[in-house]
N, C-alpha and C positions, 0 to 999 in steps of 0.2 A: 593938851592929855588927851589920850586916847581911851575910848570908850571900849570897855572889857566885850561886850555883846558883838564887837565888830571885827574882834580878832580872831583868826582861823588857822590850824595847824593844818598841815596838807603832808600827806604821807604817803609812798608808793608802796605796793605789795605785789610780790612776784605774782604772776598769771595763775602757777600750781598751786599757790596758797589760797588764792579767790576761788580758783576751783573746788578746790577740797573742803573750803567753809561752804560754798553752797550745796557740795554734795551732801556734807553733815545735816543742815539746815533740813534740806528736801528728805532725808531719812529720817528726821525727827517729826518731821510735820505727818509725813505717811506713818510713822508709828502711833503717832497721836490720833489720827481719825481712823484708822483701823481699831484700835481700841476703844473708841468711842460708839464705833458702828454695830449694834449686838447683830449674831448671826441672825439668818433669815429662817424662819421655820417652815417646815412643808405643811403645816396644820395651818388651816384657815377656817373661822367663825363665821356663821351664815351670811353679816354684810359682806365680810372680805370676800367670801365665795362669790357674791353677787356681781361686785366689783370686777374680780377676776373672770367671771364668766359672760359677764355683761348681760345679767339676767334682772328680772324685778326680784324684788323679797317675794310676792306671792306666787310667781314662776317657780322660783328654788323651792319654796315649800310643797307646791302641788307637785313638784318632782319627787321631793322626798317622802311625801305621803304615798305615791303610787309606787314607793321603791324603784324609780325610775332611773335614779343617779347615785353614784357609789357616795355615802355618808357614813358617819358612826354617831351615836347616841352615847352618851354617859350613862352606865348604868347606872339604873333606878332616878335617873334625872332627865332634863329635858335639853340640855346641853349639846347641840349639833356640831360636829367638826367634819372637815372636808380634807381631805389629802390632795394637793397639787399634783400629783404623779397621776394619782386616780382620777381626777378633772379630765386632766390632757388625755387620756385615754379614753375618756367617756366621750368628750369633744371629737376625738378622732372615730370614733363609732357613728354619732350623731350628722355630725359635717364632715360626711368624705369627700375625698379631692375630686373635682370635676374636671381639672385642668389636663391639658396633653401631658404632662410631668408627672402624673400619677400613675 
């Protein structure tokens, strides 16, 4: 008597059908992945700005206290926010290129 676990069914699929299945699976995975990733905000809080600029917390707060770096402060509050584009512009002025490509 044959064991049901040992029985296999074999069939062939046309290559075009396999390609269509693979493309559909790839499209579904891409859509699912894109839906799970929230859009990246250009706004950074203080810890994220420190990481983005490579500065310590103390250095960032000294720069904001001196108003030497672009930042926003919540009206009537203490929440600091930094915009990536403004920080990039600030970095360009504070760290000019010195190589021959400049």
